[in-house]
C-alpha positions as CSV (number, residue, x, y, z in Angstrom):
1,K,0.0,0.0,0.0
2,A,2.8,2.4,0.9
3,A,4.7,1.5,-2.4
4,K,1.6,2.5,-4.5
5,K,1.4,5.8,-2.7
6,V,5.1,6.6,-3.1
7,G,5.0,5.4,-6.8
8,G,2.0,7.6,-7.5
9,W,3.8,10.6,-6.1
10,A,7.0,9.8,-8.0
11,V,5.1,9.6,-11.3
12,G,3.3,12.9,-10.6
13,I,6.6,14.6,-9.7
14,A,8.3,13.1,-12.8
15,I,5.5,14.4,-15.1
16,L,5.6,17.8,-13.5
17,G,9.4,17.9,-13.9
18,M,9.1,17.0,-17.6
19,I,6.6,19.8,-18.2
20,V,8.8,22.3,-16.4
21,T,11.9,21.1,-18.3
22,A,10.1,21.4,-21.7
23,W,8.8,24.9,-20.7
24,Q,12.3,26.1,-19.6
25,V,14.0,24.7,-22.7
26,S,11.5,26.3,-25.0
27,E,11.4,29.7,-23.3
28,N,15.2,30.0,-22.6
29,P,17.1,27.6,-24.9
30,D,20.5,29.1,-24.1
31,G,20.0,29.2,-20.3
32,V,21.6,27.2,-17.5
33,Y,18.6,24.9,-17.1
34,A,18.6,23.9,-20.8
35,S,22.4,23.5,-20.8
36,V,22.3,21.2,-17.7
37,C,19.5,19.2,-19.4
38,R,21.5,18.8,-22.6
39,L,24.6,17.8,-20.5
40,C,22.6,15.2,-18.6
41,I,21.2,13.7,-21.8
42,T,24.8,13.6,-23.3
43,I,26.2,11.9,-20.2
44,A,23.4,9.4,-20.1
45,G,23.9,8.6,-23.8
46,C,27.6,8.2,-23.3
47,I,27.1,5.8,-20.3
48,L,24.5,3.8,-22.3
49,K,26.9,3.5,-25.2
50,I,29.7,2.3,-22.9
51,I,27.4,-0.3,-21.3
52,L,26.2,-1.6,-24.7
53,L,29.7,-1.6,-26.3
54,P,30.3,-5.3,-25.7
55,F,27.0,-6.2,-27.4
56,K,28.1,-4.1,-30.4
57,F,31.4,-6.0,-30.6
58,I,29.6,-9.4,-30.3
59,C,26.6,-8.6,-32.7
60,G,28.4,-6.3,-35.1
61,N,27.1,-3.2,-36.7
62,F,24.0,-4.2,-38.8
63,F,23.2,-0.7,-40.0
64,P,26.5,1.0,-41.0
65,S,24.9,3.8,-43.1
66,G,21.6,3.9,-41.3
67,A,20.3,6.1,-38.5
68,G,23.2,5.4,-36.3
69,A,25.8,6.5,-38.8
70,H,27.9,9.6,-38.4
71,H,26.9,12.6,-40.5
72,P,29.4,15.5,-40.3
73,I,27.6,18.8,-39.6
74,S,29.9,20.6,-42.0
75,Q,28.2,18.9,-45.0
76,A,24.7,19.7,-43.9
77,P,22.9,22.6,-45.7
78,D,22.0,25.6,-43.6
79,Y,18.2,25.7,-43.5
80,R,18.0,28.9,-41.6
81,E,18.9,31.0,-44.8
82,P,16.8,29.8,-47.8
83,Y,18.9,31.6,-50.4
84,R,22.3,30.3,-49.2
85,G,23.9,27.3,-50.9
86,R,26.3,24.8,-49.6
87,L,29.3,27.0,-50.3
88,G,27.8,30.2,-49.0
89,V,27.1,31.6,-52.5
90,V,23.9,33.6,-53.0
91,E,21.7,31.9,-55.7
92,M,20.2,34.2,-58.3
93,A,16.9,33.2,-59.9
């Protein structure tokens, strides 16, 4: 009975925390709260990759060019400026 009560409160606090985090990240994306959130996600991802590293060596890499592949950001087009090409040249129509 006590575990249900504590579990219910924990779920409620977790949902409230997720709402506050989403609100803070959307309102102030360059703030300390958003930076700490991104840092926690990066650290959790790194720890998960280290834990799953033996499985990757045993099973191999099934999708070398799929979603887990590395795509350098320098080759990505800049979508913020619609008239700018890959080399920074203004296109004339």
